[in-house]
C-alpha positions as CSV (number, residue, x, y, z in Angstrom):
1,M,140.2,56.8,108.5
2,K,136.8,55.8,108.9
3,K,133.5,57.2,107.4
4,I,130.3,57.9,109.8
5,E,126.9,57.7,108.4
6,A,124.0,58.7,110.5
7,I,120.5,58.8,109.9
8,V,118.4,60.9,112.3
9,K,115.1,62.2,112.7
10,P,115.2,65.7,110.8
11,F,114.3,67.5,113.7
12,K,117.4,66.4,115.9
13,M,119.9,67.5,112.9
14,D,120.6,71.1,114.4
15,D,121.3,69.2,117.7
16,V,123.6,66.6,116.2
17,R,125.3,69.5,114.1
18,E,126.2,71.5,117.1
19,S,127.1,68.7,119.4
20,L,129.8,67.8,116.5
21,S,131.2,71.4,116.4
22,E,131.8,71.3,120.0
23,I,134.2,68.5,119.4
24,G,135.9,69.8,116.5
25,V,134.1,68.3,113.6
26,S,134.4,70.6,110.9
27,G,132.8,69.2,107.8
28,M,130.1,67.0,106.8
29,T,127.6,66.1,104.2
30,V,123.8,66.1,104.7
31,T,121.1,64.6,102.5
32,E,117.5,64.7,103.3
33,V,116.4,60.9,102.9
34,K,113.4,58.9,103.2
35,G,113.2,55.3,104.5
36,F,111.6,52.8,107.0
37,G,112.8,50.4,109.4
38,R,111.1,48.9,112.6
39,Q,109.1,52.2,112.6
40,K,107.3,51.2,109.5
41,G,104.8,53.8,107.9
42,H,102.1,55.5,109.1
43,T,98.4,56.6,108.2
44,E,97.6,60.0,107.2
45,L,94.3,61.9,106.1
46,Y,94.4,64.1,103.1
47,R,91.1,65.8,101.9
48,G,89.1,63.3,103.7
49,A,91.0,60.2,102.2
50,E,93.1,58.1,104.6
51,Y,96.4,56.9,102.7
52,Q,99.5,55.1,103.9
53,V,102.9,56.7,104.0
54,D,105.6,54.0,103.6
55,F,108.9,56.1,103.7
56,L,109.4,58.6,106.4
57,P,111.3,61.5,106.2
58,K,114.9,61.2,107.8
59,V,118.5,63.2,107.5
60,K,121.6,61.1,106.4
61,L,124.8,62.9,107.4
62,E,128.4,61.7,106.4
63,I,131.5,62.3,108.0
64,V,135.1,61.3,107.1
65,L,137.3,61.4,110.3
66,P,140.8,60.0,111.3
67,E,140.1,57.0,113.6
68,D,141.3,58.4,116.8
69,Q,138.1,60.6,116.7
70,V,135.5,58.2,115.4
71,D,134.6,56.8,118.9
72,R,133.7,60.1,120.4
73,A,131.9,61.3,117.4
74,V,129.8,58.4,117.4
75,E,129.1,59.1,121.1
76,V,128.2,62.5,120.6
77,I,125.8,61.9,117.4
78,S,124.2,58.9,119.5
79,A,123.6,61.2,122.3
80,A,122.2,64.4,120.3
81,A,119.9,62.2,118.0
82,H,118.2,60.2,120.8
83,T,114.7,60.6,122.0
84,G,113.9,57.2,123.3
85,K,111.4,56.4,120.8
86,I,111.4,54.3,117.7
87,G,112.8,55.6,114.7
88,D,115.8,57.5,116.3
89,G,118.1,56.3,113.6
90,K,121.1,54.4,113.2
91,I,125.0,54.9,112.8
92,F,127.2,53.2,110.5
93,V,130.8,53.2,110.7
94,T,133.2,51.8,107.6
95,T,136.7,52.1,106.7
96,V,137.7,54.7,104.2
97,E,140.3,53.6,101.9
98,R,141.4,56.7,100.3
99,V,140.3,60.7,100.0
100,I,141.4,62.9,97.7
101,R,141.0,66.5,97.6
102,I,140.2,67.4,93.9
103,R,141.5,71.3,94.2
104,T,144.8,70.5,95.9
105,G,145.5,67.0,95.2
106,E,146.0,66.5,99.1
107,E,145.4,63.0,100.1
108,N,143.9,61.0,102.9
109,E,144.1,62.8,106.5
110,D,145.5,65.9,104.8
111,A,142.5,66.0,102.5
112,V,139.8,65.9,105.2
């Protein structure tokens, strides 16, 4: 099993969720996060004063899938989150050693 963590622009999250749903991904965890990479921050104006915003709002989604579904899910996330502009985000894929469903005690792929 693999865990996919994707950091995307907030306004692209609905497109990503719908695209994943179309390929049969039924569950995910979504968190509002802040951060920066090459995009850096930007300057905003508030009550006439200029200030630097260093951390930009993003959305992080986490999905655990069997290995045979990972490549397709990564393709779908990448296509749905793409704008072609800086700050589109990143996708991380890591190995998951073990999953346990607390309610039933099911493990690994049965628990996903």
